[in-house]
C-alpha positions as CSV (number, residue, x, y, z in Angstrom):
1,M,109.0,93.1,60.6
2,P,108.2,96.7,61.3
3,T,110.7,98.9,63.2
4,Y,109.7,101.6,65.6
5,A,111.8,104.5,66.7
6,S,112.3,104.7,70.4
7,P,110.3,107.8,71.5
8,A,111.7,110.9,73.2
9,T,111.6,110.6,77.0
10,F,110.5,112.9,79.8
11,R,113.7,112.0,81.7
12,P,117.1,111.6,80.0
13,Q,118.3,108.1,79.2
14,V,121.1,107.3,81.7
15,R,124.1,105.3,80.4
16,G,127.3,104.1,81.9
17,T,130.2,101.7,81.1
18,R,130.9,100.2,84.6
19,F,128.0,100.4,87.0
20,M,124.3,101.1,87.0
21,A,121.9,101.4,90.0
22,S,118.3,102.4,90.0
23,S,116.0,102.6,92.9
24,A,113.0,104.3,94.5
25,H,115.1,107.2,96.0
26,H,118.1,109.1,94.8
27,I,119.9,108.7,98.1
28,A,119.6,104.9,98.0
29,T,120.9,104.9,94.5
30,T,123.8,107.0,95.5
31,A,124.6,104.7,98.4
32,A,124.8,101.8,95.9
33,M,127.1,103.7,93.6
34,T,129.4,104.6,96.6
35,I,129.7,100.9,97.5
36,L,130.5,100.0,93.9
37,Q,133.1,102.7,93.5
38,N,134.8,101.5,96.8
39,G,135.2,97.9,95.5
40,G,131.9,96.2,96.4
41,N,130.0,94.2,93.9
42,A,126.4,94.6,92.7
43,I,125.1,92.4,95.6
44,D,126.9,94.5,98.2
45,A,125.6,97.7,96.6
46,G,122.1,96.4,96.3
47,V,121.9,95.4,100.0
48,A,123.3,98.9,100.9
49,A,120.6,100.5,98.8
50,G,117.9,98.2,100.2
51,L,118.8,99.0,103.8
52,C,118.6,102.7,102.8
53,I,115.2,102.1,101.3
54,N,114.1,100.6,104.6
55,V,115.0,104.0,106.2
56,L,114.0,106.3,103.4
57,E,110.6,104.7,102.7
58,P,109.5,103.5,106.1
59,D,105.9,104.0,105.0
60,M,106.3,101.4,102.2
61,T,109.0,99.1,103.6
62,S,110.4,97.8,106.9
63,L,113.6,96.3,108.2
64,G,111.3,93.7,109.7
65,G,109.3,93.3,106.5
66,V,109.9,91.3,103.3
67,A,112.7,91.6,100.8
68,P,112.5,89.0,97.9
69,I,115.7,89.1,95.9
70,I,116.8,87.6,92.5
71,L,120.4,87.9,91.5
72,Y,123.1,86.7,89.2
73,S,126.4,85.7,90.8
74,A,129.2,85.8,88.2
75,R,131.5,83.9,90.6
76,D,129.0,81.0,90.8
77,D,127.6,81.5,87.2
78,A,124.1,81.1,88.6
79,V,120.8,82.9,88.9
80,R,119.6,82.6,92.5
81,V,116.5,83.6,94.4
82,I,116.5,84.6,98.1
83,S,112.9,84.3,99.2
84,G,112.9,87.2,101.7
85,L,109.3,86.2,102.8
86,G,108.2,85.2,106.3
87,T,106.1,82.3,107.3
88,W,103.0,82.3,109.6
89,P,103.8,81.6,113.2
90,Q,103.1,78.1,114.4
91,A,100.1,79.3,116.5
92,A,98.4,81.0,113.6
93,T,95.4,79.2,112.0
94,R,92.9,80.0,109.3
95,E,90.1,79.0,111.8
96,Y,91.1,81.8,114.2
97,F,90.5,84.5,111.6
98,V,87.3,82.8,110.4
99,E,85.8,82.2,113.8
100,E,87.2,84.9,116.0
101,C,87.6,87.7,113.5
102,G,84.4,87.2,111.6
103,G,86.2,86.3,108.4
104,D,88.5,89.3,108.5
105,I,92.3,89.6,108.7
106,P,92.4,92.9,110.6
107,P,95.4,95.2,111.0
108,G,97.5,94.4,114.0
109,V,100.1,91.9,115.4
110,R,98.0,88.8,114.6
111,R,98.4,89.3,110.8
112,C,102.2,89.4,111.2
113,V,104.5,86.7,109.7
114,M,108.2,86.2,110.4
115,P,110.4,89.3,109.7
116,A,112.4,88.2,106.6
117,A,114.1,91.3,105.2
118,V,117.1,91.2,107.6
119,D,117.7,87.6,106.9
120,A,117.4,88.3,103.1
121,W,119.9,91.2,103.2
122,L,122.4,89.4,105.3
123,T,122.1,86.1,103.3
124,A,122.8,88.0,100.1
125,V,125.9,89.8,101.5
126,M,127.2,86.6,103.2
127,Q,126.8,84.2,100.3
128,F,127.2,86.5,97.2
129,G,128.8,89.7,98.4
130,T,132.3,90.7,99.3
131,Q,131.9,93.4,101.9
132,S,131.2,93.4,105.7
133,L,127.8,94.2,107.1
134,A,129.4,97.3,108.7
135,T,130.3,98.6,105.3
136,V,127.0,98.0,103.5
137,A,124.9,99.2,106.5
138,A,126.9,102.4,107.1
139,P,124.8,104.6,104.7
140,A,121.5,103.4,106.2
141,I,122.8,103.9,109.8
142,S,123.8,107.5,108.9
143,L,120.4,108.2,107.3
144,A,118.5,106.9,110.3
145,E,120.7,108.5,112.9
146,H,121.2,111.9,111.3
147,G,118.0,112.1,109.3
148,F,117.1,113.0,105.8
149,A,114.9,115.7,104.3
150,M,111.2,114.8,104.3
151,F,110.2,114.5,100.6
152,E,106.9,114.9,98.9
153,H,105.9,111.3,98.4
154,L,106.6,110.2,101.9
155,Q,105.0,113.3,103.4
156,H,101.9,112.8,101.2
157,N,101.6,109.2,102.4
158,I,102.0,110.1,106.0
159,A,99.3,112.8,105.7
160,E,96.9,110.4,103.9
161,D,97.4,107.7,106.5
162,A,97.7,109.8,109.6
163,E,94.6,108.3,111.3
164,A,95.8,104.8,110.7
165,L,99.4,105.6,111.8
166,S,98.1,107.1,115.0
167,R,96.3,103.9,116.2
168,W,99.6,102.6,117.7
169,P,101.7,104.9,120.0
170,S,105.0,103.3,118.8
171,T,104.1,104.0,115.2
172,A,102.8,107.5,115.9
173,A,106.0,108.4,117.7
174,V,108.0,107.7,114.5
175,F,105.7,109.1,111.8
176,L,103.8,111.8,113.7
177,P,106.5,113.3,116.0
178,G,104.9,115.9,118.3
179,G,101.5,114.7,117.1
180,R,101.7,116.2,113.7
181,V,102.6,115.3,110.1
182,P,106.2,116.3,109.3
183,Q,106.7,119.2,106.8
184,I,108.3,118.8,103.5
185,G,112.0,119.6,103.9
186,E,112.0,118.9,107.6
187,R,114.7,116.5,108.9
188,F,113.2,113.0,109.5
189,V,115.2,111.0,112.1
190,Q,114.8,107.3,113.1
191,K,117.1,106.8,116.1
192,D,115.8,103.4,117.0
193,V,116.4,102.0,113.5
194,A,120.0,103.3,113.7
195,R,120.4,101.7,117.1
196,T,119.1,98.3,115.8
197,L,121.4,98.4,112.8
198,R,124.4,99.3,115.1
199,M,123.5,96.3,117.3
200,L,123.8,94.0,114.2
201,V,127.2,95.6,113.3
202,E,128.4,95.1,116.9
203,A,127.5,91.4,116.7
204,E,129.5,91.2,113.4
205,E,132.5,92.9,114.9
206,S,132.5,90.8,118.0
207,A,132.8,87.7,115.8
208,A,135.3,89.2,113.3
209,N,138.0,86.6,114.1
210,A,135.8,83.8,112.8
211,G,135.9,85.3,109.3
212,R,133.5,87.5,107.2
213,E,130.7,85.0,106.7
214,K,130.6,83.7,110.3
215,A,130.7,87.3,111.5
216,I,127.7,88.2,109.4
217,E,126.0,85.1,110.6
218,A,126.6,86.3,114.2
219,A,124.7,89.5,113.3
220,R,121.8,87.4,111.9
221,D,121.7,85.3,115.1
222,R,121.4,88.4,117.2
223,F,118.3,89.4,115.3
224,Y,116.6,86.0,115.2
225,K,117.9,84.3,118.4
226,G,119.5,87.0,120.6
227,D,118.3,90.1,122.4
228,I,116.7,91.6,119.4
229,A,114.6,88.5,118.9
230,E,113.7,88.5,122.6
231,Q,112.5,92.1,122.4
232,I,110.4,91.3,119.4
233,A,108.8,88.2,121.0
234,R,108.2,90.1,124.3
235,F,106.3,92.9,122.5
236,Y,104.2,90.4,120.5
237,Q,103.4,88.5,123.7
238,E,102.3,91.7,125.4
239,E,100.1,92.6,122.3
240,D,98.6,89.0,122.3
241,G,100.2,88.1,119.0
242,F,101.0,84.7,117.6
243,L,104.8,85.2,117.1
244,T,107.2,83.6,119.6
245,L,110.9,83.4,120.2
246,D,110.8,79.8,118.9
247,D,109.2,81.0,115.7
248,L,112.0,83.5,115.2
249,A,114.8,81.1,116.1
250,S,113.6,78.4,113.6
251,F,113.0,80.8,110.7
252,H,115.4,81.1,107.7
253,V,114.9,82.4,104.2
254,D,115.4,80.1,101.3
255,V,118.1,80.3,98.6
256,E,116.8,78.6,95.5
257,A,116.7,78.4,91.7
258,P,114.4,80.8,89.9
259,V,111.6,80.0,87.5
260,G,111.4,81.3,84.0
261,V,110.8,81.0,80.3
262,N,112.8,81.8,77.1
263,Y,111.2,84.7,75.2
264,R,112.6,85.4,71.8
265,G,116.1,84.4,72.9
266,Y,115.9,86.0,76.4
267,D,115.7,84.0,79.5
268,V,113.2,85.8,81.7
269,Y,113.4,84.8,85.4
270,S,111.3,85.4,88.4
271,C,110.9,84.2,92.0
272,G,108.8,81.1,92.6
273,P,105.0,80.7,92.9
274,W,105.1,81.7,96.6
275,C,104.9,85.1,95.1
276,Q,103.1,86.5,92.0
277,G,106.5,86.7,90.1
278,P,105.7,83.9,87.7
279,I,102.9,86.0,86.1
280,V,105.6,87.7,83.9
281,P,107.1,84.5,82.5
282,A,103.7,82.9,82.3
283,S,102.4,85.9,80.3
284,L,105.4,85.7,78.0
285,A,104.8,82.0,77.4
286,I,101.5,83.1,76.0
287,L,102.9,86.1,74.0
288,N,105.5,83.8,72.5
289,G,102.8,82.7,70.1
290,Y,102.1,86.2,68.8
291,D,104.1,88.4,66.5
292,V,104.0,91.3,69.0
293,A,106.5,93.4,67.1
294,A,104.1,93.5,64.2
295,I,101.5,95.1,66.4
296,P,102.0,98.9,66.6
297,P,103.0,99.8,70.2
298,Q,100.4,101.6,72.3
299,S,97.7,100.6,69.8
300,V,94.3,99.1,70.5
301,D,95.5,95.7,69.6
302,Y,98.5,96.0,71.8
303,Y,96.6,97.1,74.9
304,H,93.8,94.6,74.3
305,L,96.3,91.7,73.9
306,I,98.3,92.6,77.0
307,A,95.1,92.9,79.1
308,E,93.8,89.6,78.0
309,V,97.1,87.8,78.5
310,L,97.4,89.3,82.0
311,K,93.9,88.2,82.9
312,A,94.8,84.7,81.7
313,A,98.0,84.6,83.8
314,C,96.2,86.0,86.8
315,A,93.4,83.4,86.6
316,D,96.1,80.8,86.9
317,R,97.6,82.7,89.8
318,H,94.3,82.6,91.6
319,R,93.9,78.9,91.0
320,Y,97.4,77.6,91.5
321,Y,99.9,79.9,93.1
322,G,100.9,79.2,96.8
323,D,103.7,78.1,99.0
324,P,105.2,75.1,97.2
325,K,106.1,73.6,100.6
326,F,102.4,73.2,101.3
327,V,100.6,73.0,97.9
328,D,101.5,71.3,94.6
329,V,102.0,74.1,92.1
330,P,102.2,73.0,88.5
331,I,104.8,75.6,87.7
332,R,106.5,73.7,84.9
333,G,103.2,73.3,83.2
334,L,102.2,76.9,83.7
335,L,105.4,78.1,82.0
336,N,105.4,75.5,79.2
337,P,105.0,77.3,75.8
338,A,102.6,74.5,74.7
339,Y,100.4,75.4,77.6
340,G,100.7,79.0,76.6
341,A,99.3,78.0,73.2
342,T,96.1,76.7,74.9
343,W,95.5,80.2,76.2
344,Q,96.2,81.7,72.8
345,A,93.2,79.6,71.5
346,R,91.0,81.1,74.2
347,I,92.0,84.8,73.7
348,H,89.8,86.7,71.2
349,M,91.3,89.9,69.6
350,D,87.8,91.4,68.9
351,A,86.2,90.9,72.4
352,A,87.4,91.0,76.0
353,E,86.7,88.3,78.5
354,P,84.0,90.0,80.7
355,G,85.8,89.1,83.9
356,M,88.5,86.8,85.1
357,P,88.5,83.7,82.8
358,E,88.3,80.2,84.2
359,P,91.8,78.9,84.9
360,G,93.6,76.6,82.5
361,N,94.7,73.1,83.0
362,P,98.6,73.0,83.1
363,W,98.9,69.5,84.7
364,P,99.3,67.6,81.4
365,F,102.1,70.0,80.3
366,Q,104.4,68.7,83.1
367,G,103.7,65.1,82.7
368,A,100.9,64.9,85.3
369,P,97.4,63.3,84.9
370,A,94.9,65.6,83.3
371,V,92.7,67.5,85.7
372,P,89.7,69.4,84.2
373,Y,90.4,73.1,84.4
374,T,87.0,73.7,86.0
375,D,88.0,71.5,88.9
376,N,87.0,73.3,92.2
377,Y,86.6,76.5,90.3
378,T,84.1,79.0,91.6
379,A,83.8,82.5,90.1
380,P,84.4,85.1,92.8
381,E,81.7,87.6,93.7
382,P,82.5,91.2,92.5
383,F,83.1,93.9,95.1
384,H,85.5,96.8,95.6
385,A,87.8,97.6,98.5
386,D,90.9,99.8,98.8
387,V,94.3,98.3,99.6
388,E,97.1,99.5,101.8
389,R,100.1,101.2,100.4
390,D,103.5,99.5,100.4
391,T,106.6,98.3,98.5
392,S,109.7,99.7,96.9
393,Y,112.5,98.5,94.5
394,V,116.2,98.6,93.8
395,C,118.4,97.1,91.0
396,V,122.2,97.1,90.5
397,V,124.5,95.8,87.8
398,D,128.3,95.9,88.0
399,D,131.2,95.5,85.6
400,Q,132.0,92.0,86.9
401,G,128.9,90.6,85.4
402,N,126.8,90.5,88.7
403,A,123.2,91.7,89.0
404,F,120.9,92.4,91.9
405,S,117.1,92.9,91.9
406,A,115.0,93.3,95.1
407,T,111.6,94.4,96.1
408,P,111.5,95.3,99.8
409,S,108.1,96.0,101.3
410,D,105.6,96.1,104.2
411,G,103.7,99.3,104.7
412,A,103.4,101.2,108.1
413,T,99.6,101.0,108.5
414,G,99.2,97.2,108.9
415,S,101.0,96.5,112.2
416,P,102.7,98.4,115.0
417,I,106.4,99.4,115.2
418,V,108.2,97.4,117.9
419,P,109.1,100.0,120.6
420,G,112.8,100.6,120.9
421,L,113.7,98.8,117.6
422,G,112.1,101.3,115.2
423,F,110.6,98.9,112.7
424,L,107.4,96.9,112.3
425,I,107.1,93.1,111.7
426,S,105.9,92.0,108.3
427,N,102.1,92.2,108.1
428,R,102.1,90.1,104.9
429,G,99.4,87.9,106.4
430,K,97.0,90.3,104.7
431,Q,97.9,88.5,101.4
432,S,96.7,85.1,102.6
433,W,93.2,83.7,102.0
434,L,90.5,82.3,104.4
435,E,89.0,79.9,101.9
436,A,90.1,76.4,103.0
437,D,90.7,75.2,99.4
438,H,92.6,78.2,98.2
439,P,96.3,77.5,97.5
440,S,97.3,80.5,99.7
441,A,95.0,79.7,102.6
442,I,96.5,80.4,106.0
443,A,98.4,77.6,107.7
444,P,101.0,77.5,110.5
445,G,104.5,77.8,109.0
446,K,103.2,78.7,105.5
447,R,104.1,81.7,103.5
448,P,101.4,84.1,102.1
449,R,101.3,84.6,98.3
450,L,103.4,87.7,98.1
451,T,103.0,90.5,95.6
452,P,106.6,91.9,95.6
453,S,108.4,90.1,92.9
454,P,111.7,91.3,91.3
455,G,112.8,90.2,87.9
456,L,116.0,89.3,86.0
457,V,116.7,88.6,82.4
458,M,119.7,86.7,80.9
459,R,120.8,86.4,77.3
460,D,123.4,83.8,76.1
461,G,124.4,83.2,79.7
462,R,125.1,86.8,80.6
463,V,123.0,89.4,82.4
464,Y,120.8,91.3,80.1
465,A,118.4,93.2,82.5
466,A,117.5,93.6,86.2
467,Y,114.1,95.2,86.6
468,G,111.1,95.5,89.0
469,C,108.7,97.9,90.7
470,P,106.3,98.6,93.6
471,G,102.6,98.5,92.9
472,N,100.8,95.6,94.5
473,D,98.9,93.7,91.7
474,A,100.1,96.2,89.2
475,Q,103.7,95.1,89.6
476,P,103.9,92.2,87.1
477,Q,101.6,94.1,84.7
478,A,104.0,97.1,84.6
479,M,107.0,94.8,84.4
480,L,105.5,92.9,81.5
481,Q,104.7,96.0,79.5
482,T,108.2,97.4,80.1
483,L,109.9,94.2,79.1
484,V,107.8,93.9,75.9
485,N,108.7,97.5,75.1
486,V,112.4,96.7,75.4
487,I,112.5,93.3,73.7
488,D,109.7,93.6,71.0
489,Y,109.8,97.3,70.3
490,D,113.5,97.9,70.9
491,M,112.8,100.9,73.2
492,T,115.5,102.3,75.5
493,P,114.8,101.4,79.1
494,Q,113.7,105.0,79.9
495,A,111.3,105.1,77.0
496,A,110.0,101.6,77.8
497,I,109.3,102.7,81.4
498,E,107.6,106.0,80.4
499,A,105.2,104.5,77.8
500,P,101.6,104.9,78.9
501,R,100.3,101.8,80.8
502,I,97.1,99.9,81.3
503,I,96.5,98.0,84.6
504,S,93.8,95.4,84.8
505,F,91.8,94.6,88.0
506,S,89.7,91.9,86.4
507,F,90.7,89.3,89.0
508,P,90.7,89.1,92.8
509,R,93.2,91.4,94.4
510,S,96.0,89.9,96.5
511,D,95.3,92.0,99.6
512,H,92.5,90.9,101.9
513,P,89.5,91.2,101.5
514,H,90.5,90.4,97.9
515,S,88.2,92.8,96.0
516,Y,87.3,91.9,92.5
517,D,86.2,94.4,89.7
518,P,85.3,92.3,86.6
519,G,86.4,93.9,83.4
520,L,88.0,96.9,85.1
521,L,90.9,98.3,83.0
522,M,92.7,101.4,84.3
523,V,94.2,103.4,81.5
524,E,96.7,106.3,81.8
525,G,95.6,109.6,80.5
526,R,98.2,109.7,77.7
527,V,96.4,106.9,75.9
528,P,94.5,108.5,73.0
529,D,90.7,108.8,73.2
530,D,90.1,106.7,70.0
531,V,92.1,103.9,71.5
532,V,90.1,104.0,74.7
533,A,86.8,104.1,72.8
534,E,87.8,100.9,70.9
535,L,88.9,99.2,74.1
536,E,85.5,99.9,75.5
537,R,83.8,98.6,72.3
538,R,85.7,95.4,72.8
539,G,84.2,95.0,76.2
540,H,86.8,96.5,78.6
541,Q,85.4,98.6,81.5
542,V,87.8,101.5,81.1
543,T,88.5,104.1,83.8
544,R,90.9,106.9,83.2
545,W,93.9,107.6,85.4
546,P,96.0,110.8,85.2
547,D,98.8,111.0,82.7
548,W,101.5,109.8,85.2
549,E,99.7,107.6,87.7
550,P,101.8,106.3,90.7
551,L,99.4,103.4,91.2
552,A,100.4,102.2,87.7
553,A,103.7,101.1,89.4
554,A,107.1,102.7,89.3
555,V,109.6,100.6,87.3
556,C,113.4,100.8,87.7
557,M,115.6,99.0,85.2
558,A,119.2,98.3,84.1
559,V,119.9,96.9,80.6
560,V,123.3,95.6,79.6
561,D,124.6,96.1,76.0
562,D,127.5,93.6,75.8
563,E,128.3,94.6,72.2
564,H,129.2,98.1,73.1
565,G,130.1,97.6,76.8
566,V,127.4,100.0,77.9
567,I,124.7,99.7,80.7
568,S,121.5,101.7,80.2
569,G,119.2,102.4,83.1
570,G,115.7,103.7,83.6
571,S,113.7,105.2,86.4
572,D,110.0,106.0,86.6
573,P,108.7,109.5,86.7
574,R,105.5,108.2,88.2
575,R,107.3,108.2,91.6
576,P,110.5,109.7,92.9
577,T,112.8,107.1,91.5
578,Q,116.4,107.6,90.3
579,A,118.9,105.9,88.1
580,I,122.6,106.6,88.2
581,A,125.4,105.3,86.0
582,W,129.2,105.3,86.0
């Protein structure tokens, strides 16, 4: 087997012996490290960083948005998923959007699902953490109350989206104070978010005599059943939205087992098929049949194989993924290596599939009756549409063997901020479908098929890596390439993250109206011209990106080396991410 030297990196490789945190912003990463150094575990630190991200990247995430989490609890010796995704209100129907909105899911309160991030953060701390909410929320409260320096990425996004942000007075008041885009370096304050977080801490403190977990539960109840819930429901009633107080009171995130595959001795886990997370293990189930390490990294064969495998996994995503509470998802079949072998037989190394391939038939690979893979399959019509910006990421690993990986999200342009509370309610309804037979079609109480999808890797029963990124449909593609770089090519996390990426769009996008660009392969500028020419000869419709393209996702990663007692972390220079070790 050939060996490849890990290339030099743009950013230095960060290493530590006790803790590692990596996130979308250096202040959030610093908050995580502070919690760790003061006795908290990785889950406490991850939630502290996640709450900070809600404050630091309000254009990409929201306290009322989504926050899917995958973690390993050393105490419980278990990998667990916290769904962190809201359901459609009971009054919402597919027919409304078809008949009353002309087949559109327009921005505004009617595309909103239940706010899940608060429940996800509090559930993580309550069940798997050790600290109080007051402790883990303190950094975020300080940031929101006293402000932070406006940075380039946030300022750029506000400027680009100024027209959309100005459509709702409550949103404009936060992002366009005084009717203008904040300047870089200007202090950016969010008093209402600070007040909301303080209300949660007050509820916790008032129930302190009941014990830590009951006290955190009291904070949760104030958000979903108390005066905060009443304020949310009242605003949505005024705005003619679907969401009600009963919807909020009956909502709760799920804590469940992950899904995953074994790839060359590594157990690669994701959240369930209510999100696109299984694309990574499904792709690895196909790649298991290839000697990837024998293929030179960043070669034509490497990029071609990765693109075709991702198109295969995304074809199955389009056909099968949805809320398992509403649709029968053949997830065991989709992740079965024998099923992966059926895709290997369909992938040709000398020619690209011209568009999204027809989905496979995973049913026999989980003991179910055979169903023809063309069943109900209709090729989508090609068209292009832009998507809204959103999503962030944080991961933490500690010296007790715990790991935390979360992908908070919900951009600011999709729905209005609730006046007085400082955050918007998740507008993830945009990732539902209006076709009645689609597995992610809108239905009351159903979850959209979410793009945010954190990852976790175990080896021999111990944490090996926590990783993830923002990037919409690019997320699992960047995560797959980074993981292959680490496992198959033995790259350091930083080198694996910095390697030039390709991102396919040869399948319907997750965001409504689900644009589809058959054969489109975006390639970063650092990929050599001769490689691009050969990719085009094989049938890929290549379009060049800049050398370091933010739309190619921004991976953060922590990798544990048990042999040497060292944790190595990586952060992506494509966006203002930061890894810190101790």
